[in-house]
C-alpha positions as CSV (number, residue, x, y, z in Angstrom):
1,M,-29.3,130.3,50.0
2,K,-31.1,127.0,49.8
3,G,-29.8,123.6,49.2
4,G,-26.6,121.6,49.8
5,G,-24.5,123.5,47.4
6,N,-20.9,123.9,46.6
7,A,-18.4,125.1,49.2
8,M,-17.2,127.7,46.8
9,E,-20.7,129.0,46.2
10,R,-21.0,132.7,46.3
11,F,-23.8,135.0,47.3
12,T,-24.7,138.6,46.9
13,I,-24.8,141.1,49.8
14,G,-28.7,141.0,49.6
15,Q,-28.8,137.2,49.8
16,V,-26.5,137.2,52.8
17,A,-28.2,140.0,54.6
18,E,-31.6,138.3,54.1
19,A,-30.2,134.9,55.4
20,A,-28.6,136.6,58.4
21,N,-31.7,138.7,59.1
22,V,-29.9,142.1,58.9
23,N,-30.0,144.9,56.4
24,L,-27.5,145.7,53.7
25,E,-26.0,148.6,55.7
26,T,-25.3,146.3,58.6
27,V,-23.2,143.9,56.4
28,K,-21.3,146.9,55.0
29,Y,-20.8,148.3,58.5
30,Y,-19.4,145.0,59.7
31,E,-17.1,144.9,56.7
32,K,-16.0,148.5,57.3
33,R,-15.2,147.8,61.0
34,E,-13.2,144.7,59.8
35,L,-15.5,142.3,61.7
36,L,-16.0,140.5,58.4
37,P,-13.3,139.7,55.9
38,K,-13.4,141.7,52.7
39,P,-15.5,139.7,50.2
40,A,-14.5,138.7,46.7
41,R,-15.8,140.9,44.0
42,S,-17.4,139.9,40.7
43,G,-16.0,141.2,37.4
44,S,-18.6,144.1,37.7
45,G,-17.6,144.8,41.3
46,Y,-20.4,143.2,43.2
47,R,-19.6,141.8,46.6
48,L,-19.5,137.9,46.6
49,Y,-19.8,136.2,50.0
50,T,-19.4,132.6,51.1
51,K,-21.9,130.8,53.2
52,S,-19.6,131.2,56.2
53,A,-20.3,135.0,56.1
54,V,-23.9,134.3,57.1
55,E,-22.7,132.4,60.2
56,D,-20.2,135.2,61.0
57,I,-22.9,137.9,60.7
58,R,-25.2,136.0,63.0
59,L,-22.4,135.5,65.6
60,I,-21.5,139.2,65.5
61,K,-25.1,140.2,65.9
62,Q,-25.6,137.7,68.8
63,R,-22.5,138.9,70.6
64,A,-23.5,142.6,70.1
65,T,-26.9,141.9,71.6
66,S,-25.3,140.1,74.6
67,L,-23.0,143.0,75.3
68,R,-25.9,145.5,75.2
69,K,-27.8,143.3,77.8
70,S,-24.9,143.2,80.2
């Protein structure tokens, strides 16, 4: 997930998880709980996320951590 890139650039679940510093199951969990919008799918069914998904995951993780501390 390096470089300027195109706004429509798509990333795999592994790339998004690594960039957000979470594991694959966390991304799937957030998706299942509808905390993340359903991603687009490739022709072969792979999840395809936008760069904003990384920001969303980081924000969800940060808020969850804050809730546990209070």
